[in-house]
NUNUVEX-179591 format. One line per field, with one value per residue (C-alpha): residue number from 1; residue in three letters; x, y, z. Coordinates in steps of 0.02 Angstrom, whole numbers, plus 32768, in hexadecimal, padded with zeros to 4 digits. Example, Ala and Ser with C-alpha at 12.3 -4.5 7.8 and 13.67 -1.06 7.14 Angstrom:
resi = 1;2 $
resn = Ala;Ser $
x = 8267;82AC $
y = 7F1F;7FCB $
z = 8186;8165 $
***
This chain:
resi = 1;2;3;4;5;6;7;8;9;10;11;12;13;14;15;16;17;18;19;20;21;22;23;24;25;26;27;28;29;30;31;32;33;34;35;36;37;38;39;40;41;42;43;44;45;46;47;48;49;50;51;52;53;54;55;56;57;58;59;60;61;62;63;64;65;66;67;68;69;70;71;72;73;74;75;76;77;78;79;80;81;82;83;84;85;86;87;88;89;90;91;92;93;94;95;96;97;98;99;100;101;102;103;104;105;106;107;108;109;110;111;112;113;114;115;116;117;118;119;120;121;122;123;124;125;126;127;128;129;130;131;132;133;134;135;136;137;138;139;140;141;142;143;144;145;146;147;148;149;150;151;152;153;154;155;156;157;158;159;160;161;162;163;164;165;166;167;168;169;170;171;172;173;174;175;176;177;178;179;180;181;182;183;184;185;186;187;188;189;190;191;192;193;194;195;196;197;198;199;200;201;202;203;204;205;206;207;208;209;210;211;212;213;214;215;216;217;218;219;220;221;222;223;224;225;226;227;228;229;230;231;232;233;234;235;236;237;238;239;240;241;242;243;244;245;246;247;248;249;250;251;252;253;254;255;256;257;258;259;260;261;262;263;264;265;266;267;268;269;270;271;272;273;274;275;276;277;278;279;280;281;282;283;284;285;286;287;288;289;290;291;292;293;294;295;296;297;298;299;300;301;302;303;304;305;306;307;308;309;310;311;312;313;314;315;316;317;318;319;320;321;322;323;324;325;326;327;328;329;330;331;332;333;334;335;336;337;338;339;340;341;342;343;344;345;346;347;348;349;350;351;352;353;354;355;356;357;358;359;360;361;362;363;364;365;366;367;368;369;370;371;372;373;374;375;376;377;378;379;380;381;382;383;384;385;386;387;388;389;390;391;392;393;394;395;396;397;398;399;400;401;402;403;404;405;406;407;408;409;410;411;412;413;414;415;416;417;418;419;420;421;422;423;424;425;426;427;428;429;430;431;432;433;434;435;436;437;438;439;440;441;442;443;444;445;446;447;448;449;450;451;452;453;454;455;456;457;458;459;460;461;462;463;464;465 $
resn = Unk;Unk;Unk;Unk;Unk;Unk;Unk;Unk;Unk;Unk;Unk;Unk;Unk;Unk;Unk;Unk;Unk;Unk;Unk;Unk;Unk;Unk;Unk;Unk;Unk;Unk;Unk;Unk;Unk;Unk;Unk;Unk;Unk;Unk;Unk;Unk;Unk;Unk;Unk;Unk;Unk;Unk;Unk;Unk;Unk;Unk;Unk;Unk;Unk;Unk;Unk;Unk;Unk;Unk;Unk;Unk;Unk;Unk;Unk;Unk;Unk;Unk;Unk;Unk;Unk;Unk;Unk;Unk;Unk;Unk;Unk;Unk;Unk;Unk;Unk;Unk;Unk;Unk;Unk;Unk;Unk;Unk;Unk;Unk;Unk;Unk;Unk;Unk;Unk;Unk;Unk;Unk;Unk;Unk;Unk;Unk;Unk;Unk;Unk;Unk;Unk;Unk;Unk;Unk;Unk;Unk;Unk;Unk;Unk;Unk;Unk;Unk;Unk;Unk;Unk;Unk;Unk;Unk;Unk;Unk;Unk;Unk;Unk;Unk;Unk;Unk;Unk;Unk;Unk;Unk;Unk;Unk;Unk;Unk;Unk;Unk;Unk;Unk;Unk;Unk;Unk;Unk;Unk;Unk;Unk;Unk;Unk;Unk;Unk;Unk;Unk;Unk;Unk;Unk;Unk;Unk;Unk;Unk;Unk;Unk;Unk;Unk;Unk;Unk;Unk;Unk;Unk;Unk;Unk;Unk;Unk;Unk;Unk;Unk;Unk;Unk;Unk;Unk;Unk;Unk;Unk;Unk;Unk;Unk;Unk;Unk;Unk;Unk;Unk;Unk;Unk;Unk;Unk;Unk;Unk;Unk;Unk;Unk;Unk;Unk;Unk;Unk;Unk;Unk;Unk;Unk;Unk;Unk;Unk;Unk;Unk;Unk;Unk;Unk;Unk;Unk;Unk;Unk;Unk;Unk;Unk;Unk;Unk;Unk;Unk;Unk;Unk;Unk;Unk;Unk;Unk;Unk;Unk;Unk;Unk;Unk;Unk;Unk;Unk;Unk;Unk;Unk;Unk;Unk;Unk;Unk;Unk;Unk;Unk;Unk;Unk;Unk;Unk;Unk;Unk;Unk;Unk;Unk;Unk;Unk;Unk;Unk;Unk;Unk;Unk;Unk;Unk;Unk;Unk;Unk;Unk;Unk;Unk;Unk;Unk;Unk;Unk;Unk;Unk;Unk;Unk;Unk;Unk;Unk;Unk;Unk;Unk;Unk;Unk;Unk;Unk;Unk;Unk;Unk;Unk;Unk;Unk;Unk;Unk;Unk;Unk;Unk;Unk;Unk;Unk;Unk;Unk;Unk;Unk;Unk;Unk;Unk;Unk;Unk;Unk;Unk;Unk;Unk;Unk;Unk;Unk;Unk;Unk;Unk;Unk;Unk;Unk;Unk;Unk;Unk;Unk;Unk;Unk;Unk;Unk;Unk;Unk;Unk;Unk;Unk;Unk;Unk;Unk;Unk;Unk;Unk;Unk;Unk;Unk;Unk;Unk;Unk;Unk;Unk;Unk;Unk;Unk;Unk;Unk;Unk;Unk;Unk;Unk;Unk;Unk;Unk;Unk;Unk;Unk;Unk;Unk;Unk;Unk;Unk;Unk;Unk;Unk;Unk;Unk;Unk;Unk;Unk;Unk;Unk;Unk;Unk;Unk;Unk;Unk;Unk;Unk;Unk;Unk;Unk;Unk;Unk;Unk;Unk;Unk;Unk;Unk;Unk;Unk;Unk;Unk;Unk;Unk;Unk;Unk;Unk;Unk;Unk;Unk;Unk;Unk;Unk;Unk;Unk;Unk;Unk;Unk;Unk;Unk;Unk;Unk;Unk;Unk;Unk;Unk;Unk;Unk;Unk;Unk;Unk;Unk;Unk;Unk;Unk;Unk;Unk;Unk;Unk;Unk;Unk;Unk;Unk;Unk;Unk;Unk;Unk;Unk;Unk;Unk;Unk;Unk;Unk;Unk;Unk;Unk;Unk;Unk;Unk;Unk;Unk;Unk $
x = 45CE;454F;44D5;455F;458F;44DA;44C6;4566;452D;4483;44CF;4485;4503;44D7;44E9;4560;45CB;463A;45AA;459D;4658;4653;45C4;4622;46C4;466D;461B;46B8;471E;469E;46A7;4765;4773;4705;475F;480D;47F8;47A2;47FA;47CB;47E3;4792;472B;473A;46D1;4740;46C1;4701;46E1;4705;4727;4777;4834;482C;4841;48EF;491F;4924;499D;4912;4897;48C1;48A3;47EE;47D4;47DA;4794;46F4;4697;45E2;45DD;4608;457A;44FD;4542;4529;4484;4447;447F;4428;4388;437D;439A;4316;4295;42AB;4299;41FC;41A9;41D6;416D;40DA;40FC;40E9;4151;40F6;4118;41CF;41D9;418A;4201;429B;425F;4275;4333;4349;42C7;42C9;4382;436F;42D8;433B;43C6;434E;42E7;4381;43CF;432A;4315;43C7;43A8;4308;4365;43F1;4371;4316;43BC;43DD;4445;443C;43CC;4450;44D2;4458;443B;44F5;4513;4477;44AD;4559;4512;4498;4511;4500;4448;4477;44B0;4421;43A6;43EC;43EF;433C;4306;4362;430A;4260;4282;42C5;4224;420E;42C9;42DD;4250;42B1;434C;42F0;42BA;4350;43E2;4483;4437;43E3;4484;44CF;443C;444A;4504;44D5;4457;44DF;454B;44C2;44B8;4574;4563;44E3;4555;45E7;458C;44E1;445B;449B;43EC;4403;447E;440D;43C7;4476;445E;43E5;4418;44D0;44B0;4425;44A1;4512;447B;4444;44EE;44C7;442D;449A;4518;448C;4450;4502;4512;4464;4453;43E3;4351;4350;433E;4285;4216;4166;4187;419B;4224;42D7;4318;43C7;4425;4415;44AE;44F0;44C1;4419;4469;442E;44CA;4566;4606;4667;46FE;47B0;47BB;471F;4769;4806;479E;4734;47CF;4832;479F;475D;4805;4831;478E;47A5;4854;4813;4784;47EE;48A0;486F;47B9;4760;473F;47A7;4816;47CB;4730;46FF;46C5;4754;472F;471F;4729;46A7;468E;466C;466E;45F9;4576;452B;4583;45E5;4620;46CC;4685;4629;46CC;4720;468C;46AC;4762;472D;46B9;474B;47B3;4721;4714;47D0;47D2;4736;4790;4806;477B;4704;4789;47A6;46ED;46DC;473B;46CD;4729;472A;4677;463A;4692;463A;4593;45B4;45D7;4541;44CA;44EA;4536;44B3;44C0;457C;4562;44D9;452E;45E6;45E1;457B;460B;4682;4613;4608;46C4;46EC;4672;46B7;476D;4742;46E3;4778;47F3;4855;481B;48B3;48A5;4947;4959;4938;49C7;4A3C;4A97;4A22;4987;49C5;49F7;4947;48F8;4914;48CF;4845;480B;4819;47B3;472F;4723;4704;467A;4629;4631;45CB;454A;453D;4527;4495;4440;447E;43F9;4374;43C2;43E8;4332;42F7;435A;430A;4254;4237;418E;41E4;41BD;4105;40BF;4014;3FF9;3FC1;3F30;3F43;3F2D;3FBF;402E;3FFE;4022;40CA;40FE;40BB;4115;41BA;41A3;4184;4220;428E;4249;4262;4316;4336;42F2;4361;43FB;43DA;43AE;4439;44BC;44A0;43E3;4390;433D;4318;42FB;4390;4326;4290;41F2;418F;4219;4216;4157;415D;41E3;4186;40E4;4139;4196;40F4;4097;4120;411E;4061;4074;40FE;4084;401F;3F98;3F4E;3F7E;3F08;3EFF $
y = 7E7E;7ED8;7E47;7DCA;7E30;7E35;7D7A;7D5A;7DC9;7D71;7CC2;7C66;7C3B;7B82;7B70;7AE8;7B52;7ABF;7A6E;7B07;7B04;7A4B;7A68;7AF7;7A92;79F7;7A52;7AB7;7A16;79C6;7A5A;7A66;79A9;799C;7A2B;79EB;793E;797A;794C;79A9;794F;7942;78BA;7879;790A;7989;79B6;79DF;7954;793D;78AA;7882;7875;77F7;7764;77A5;77DD;773A;7786;77FE;7775;7780;783C;7819;77E0;7899;78DC;7872;78E8;78BA;785A;78FF;7953;78D0;78D4;798F;7980;7905;797B;7A11;79B1;796E;7A1D;7A70;79E5;79EC;7AAA;7AA7;7A21;7A84;7B14;7AA2;7A7F;79D7;796A;79A2;7A58;7A30;79D5;7A68;7ADE;7A7D;7A79;7B36;7B31;7A93;7A97;7B4E;7B55;7AAC;7AE9;7B81;7B12;7A9E;7B2A;7B87;7AE9;7AB4;7B5F;7B57;7AA8;7AE2;7B72;7AFD;7A82;7B0B;7B40;7A92;7A3C;797F;7942;78C3;794E;79B9;7929;790C;79C1;79C0;791C;795F;7A00;79A0;7921;7978;794A;7892;78B4;792D;789F;783C;78D4;7907;7854;785F;7904;78BB;7826;7890;7893;77D5;77B3;7831;77D9;7735;778C;77C8;7715;76AC;7726;76E8;763E;768D;76B9;7612;75B7;7624;75F9;7540;755B;75B0;7516;74A7;751A;750B;744E;7461;74D1;7458;73B2;73E0;740C;74BE;7504;74DC;756D;75F4;761D;764F;76F4;771F;76B1;76E1;779B;7784;772D;77C7;783A;77DD;7800;78B8;789F;7851;78DF;795D;7902;7900;79BD;79EE;7A2B;79BB;7A38;7A40;7986;7986;7981;794F;789F;78DA;790E;78DA;783E;77FF;77B8;76FC;768D;7623;7630;7680;771D;77BA;7822;7813;7800;78A1;7898;7898;77DF;77C0;7824;77BA;771B;7751;7785;76E6;7670;76C1;76C8;7618;75D3;7635;75EC;753B;7554;75A5;7561;74B0;74B3;74C9;7583;7602;767B;7713;775A;77BD;7781;773F;772C;7678;762D;75A4;75CF;767D;769F;7734;76F5;76AB;76C8;762F;75F1;7634;76E2;76D7;76A2;773C;77A2;7760;7794;7841;784E;7829;78B1;792B;790A;791F;79C6;7A0B;7A6A;7AD0;7AF0;7B31;7BA8;7BE8;7C03;7C72;7CF5;7D6A;7D5F;7CA1;7C93;7D17;7CB9;7C17;7C73;7CBB;7C10;7BBE;7C43;7C04;7B58;7AF7;7B72;7B56;7A99;7A9B;7B11;7AE0;7A68;7AE3;7B5D;7ADC;7AC5;7B81;7B99;7B08;7B4B;7BFA;7BC5;7B50;7BD8;7C4D;7BC2;7BC5;7B23;7AC0;7A01;79BF;7907;78D0;78D5;7933;79D2;7A36;79E9;7A13;7AC3;7ADE;7AB0;7B5A;7BCB;7B4B;7B54;7C11;7C27;7BAB;7C07;7CAA;7C5D;7C0C;7CB0;7D02;7C74;7C7F;7D3C;7D20;7C89;7C8B;7D07;7C82;7C12;7CA2;7CDD;7C2A;7C26;7CC5;7C9B;7BF5;7BAC;7B59;7BF6;7BC8;7B5F;7B3A;7A82;7A4E;79E5;792F;7964;79DD;7953;78DD;7963;798A;78D3;78C9;7968;792C;7880;78CF;793C;78AB;7835;78B6;78D8;781D;7803;788F;7844;7793;77C4;779B;781F;7816;7805;7875;78F3;799B;79EF;799A;7931;78BE;7926;78B9;78D4;798F;7995;792C;799B;7A3C;79F3;79BC;7A60;7ABF;7A5E;7A81;7B3A;7B3F;7AEE;7B68;7BF5;7BB5;7B4E;7AC4;7B06;7B10;7BBF $
z = 6487;64F2;64E8;6510;65A7;65E1;65C9;6629;66B8;66C0;66C5;675C;67E1;67D8;671B;66E4;6670;6648;65E8;6579;655A;652B;64B1;645D;6454;6411;6380;635A;6352;62DE;6269;6262;625C;61C2;616E;6198;614B;60AC;600B;5F6C;5EC7;5E1C;5DCC;5D1A;5CDB;5D2F;5DB5;5E64;5EE2;5F9A;600D;60B5;60C3;6152;60DC;60B3;6163;61C5;6243;6275;62A9;6364;635E;6332;63E6;6411;636D;637A;63ED;63CB;6471;64C7;6468;64A4;6556;6568;650C;6590;661A;65CB;65A5;6657;669D;6630;6649;6706;6707;669D;6706;67A1;675A;6737;667F;6629;65B6;6518;6542;655D;64B6;645C;64B5;647D;63C9;63B9;63CC;6364;62D9;62A5;6273;621D;61BD;6183;613F;60E4;6098;6059;6011;5FC0;5F71;5F2E;5EEB;5E93;5E41;5E08;5DC0;5D61;5D19;5CD6;5D5C;5D63;5DF3;5E28;5E36;5E98;5F10;5F27;5F5B;5FCA;6019;6044;608D;60FB;6143;61EE;61EF;6205;62B6;62D3;62B0;6341;63B3;6389;63B1;6458;647D;6453;64C5;6554;65BE;65C5;65CD;665A;66B7;66A2;66E1;677D;679D;6767;675E;6710;66EC;6653;65F4;6625;65D6;653C;652E;6536;64AA;6442;6461;6419;6382;636C;6367;62DF;627A;628B;6278;6232;621E;6204;621E;62D7;62E2;629C;6347;637E;6323;63AF;6442;643A;6444;64C4;6537;6536;6545;65E3;6632;661A;6689;670E;6702;671B;67B7;67FA;67E2;681F;68D2;693D;6942;6884;686F;6893;67FB;67CE;680B;68BE;6938;6921;6973;699C;690A;68F8;6906;6879;67C1;67E9;682F;67D7;67EC;6782;67E8;67C2;6836;67F4;681D;67B6;6726;6729;672E;6698;6637;665A;6648;65A9;6552;658A;6546;64A4;648D;64A7;642C;63A4;63B3;63E6;63B4;630E;6310;62AD;630E;62B9;630E;6274;61CA;615F;60A4;6068;6118;6135;61ED;622F;62EA;62DB;6260;62C4;636C;63A2;644B;641C;6406;64AC;64FF;64B7;64F5;65A5;6595;655A;65F0;6662;660F;661F;66D9;66F1;6697;66EB;6776;6708;668A;670F;6751;66A0;6682;671D;66B8;6653;65AD;6598;65D3;6557;64CB;64FE;6502;6454;6408;645C;641A;6369;6388;6326;6295;6290;628E;6209;618E;6199;6105;609E;60BD;6072;5FD9;5FBD;5FCE;5F59;5EDA;5EE5;5ED5;5E47;5DEB;5DED;5DC3;5E66;5EB9;5EF6;5EEB;5F39;5F62;6015;6092;601E;604F;5FDE;6030;60E0;60AB;6067;610F;6161;60D8;60B9;616F;6174;60D5;6111;61B7;615A;60EE;6185;61E6;615A;615E;621C;6212;619A;61E8;629C;62D7;62B3;6339;63B0;63AA;63C4;6466;64A6;6484;64D9;6505;6599;65FF;65FB;6686;663C;661C;656E;6531;64FD;6448;6459;649F;6411;638F;63DE;63D0;631E;62EA;6331;62E1;6237;6246;627B;61F6;616D;619E;61A8;60F9;60B8;610B;60CB;6019;5F9E;5F81;5EC5;5EC2;5E3E;5EB1;5E5C;5F05;5F55;5FCC;5FAF;5FA0;601C;609E;6080;6090;6130;617B;6154;619A;623C;6250;622E;62B4;6333;6303;631F;63C9;63FA;63DA;646D;6417;6483;652F;65C3;6606 $
***
């Protein structure tokens, strides 16, 4: 509590506290959303299994327009990345230094998760567990890494994409939306491979809006960066600032929801914005135009609620709570499905694992104790592993102003590329592949090599002065 109080007291007057609140809410909603729709059953061999209840809860599909909060995560990520990049460049730093700086908060907690899960998989294998079963548990525990792949890619692309934003403004996300539309045509009419780029372009479009939101909130003197002094905002689609008035919020909300209705009710896309078992089309994998329309509606709601939220966050108690969540927010996200695996295993081991049918009175009655027990297990995991993330936030290379060598910049890009590629391989490897360590060994080696390079660079190697 003392540290939280100190952090609250040291909060800069110009900090956009609303962004921190949105990040905390987005991750919290992801966690409780995954937990809430989990169905526990048993396979033919009597082993406990889990799947999503959404396939049996069709009435809940419209609720997914609020429950799908990954656009909010990428929006606030774009804002935070633009803010930190602008600050670092203002102190004389470079893009490679910024990239290395961001890797501390993202890669270290992820490395902890992968190393712990790999060690557990190795122990299970040595004790005779089937490699395909090991992979299935590992795959379920690392589902959060699928979204982290896209976010890490967005972080790595922030310096060039921010430069495009400074030059072309809101035209950049508009072009990205058009590219997503082309990908959607490929998914609907073929070739399907045309849609694979939407995994990146869809989230980049939302991430770019975060840049524009940052420019809208920044005071004119703060808009100058390494590119030179600030200039008046351009008119039209090349404007750099996001309209944030109440009228703009209403326009985003009405336009986004209207477009989403056309694309789902009259168009080909499903109403659900989350993965539904056995559905051919999925709005989130990869992001579709329907999901981006919902994201626009969510942006409108965010702008409309900004005033009341900012007044709330001026109070010490709410702001300290937001700080507390954000200190370990990635840890919460990374470990929440591992908490579910541990709880299921524990209850199954003692013979008290309920397996009621979906949407029955027993299933709904089990939701409350289920969520409470999961929260308790996750709290233990966060207490153990959360300090890794909290320490990563305190020791940031972003405070340095020395510019790096070209070799350092090349290694930073290579390290990030290895990390992203390894996580992508893990996420795309079959759920039932026979992997004794839970993940393909080449992917694990590539990840550790990339993370090691980034750790070396964070220690200061390759800087001038």
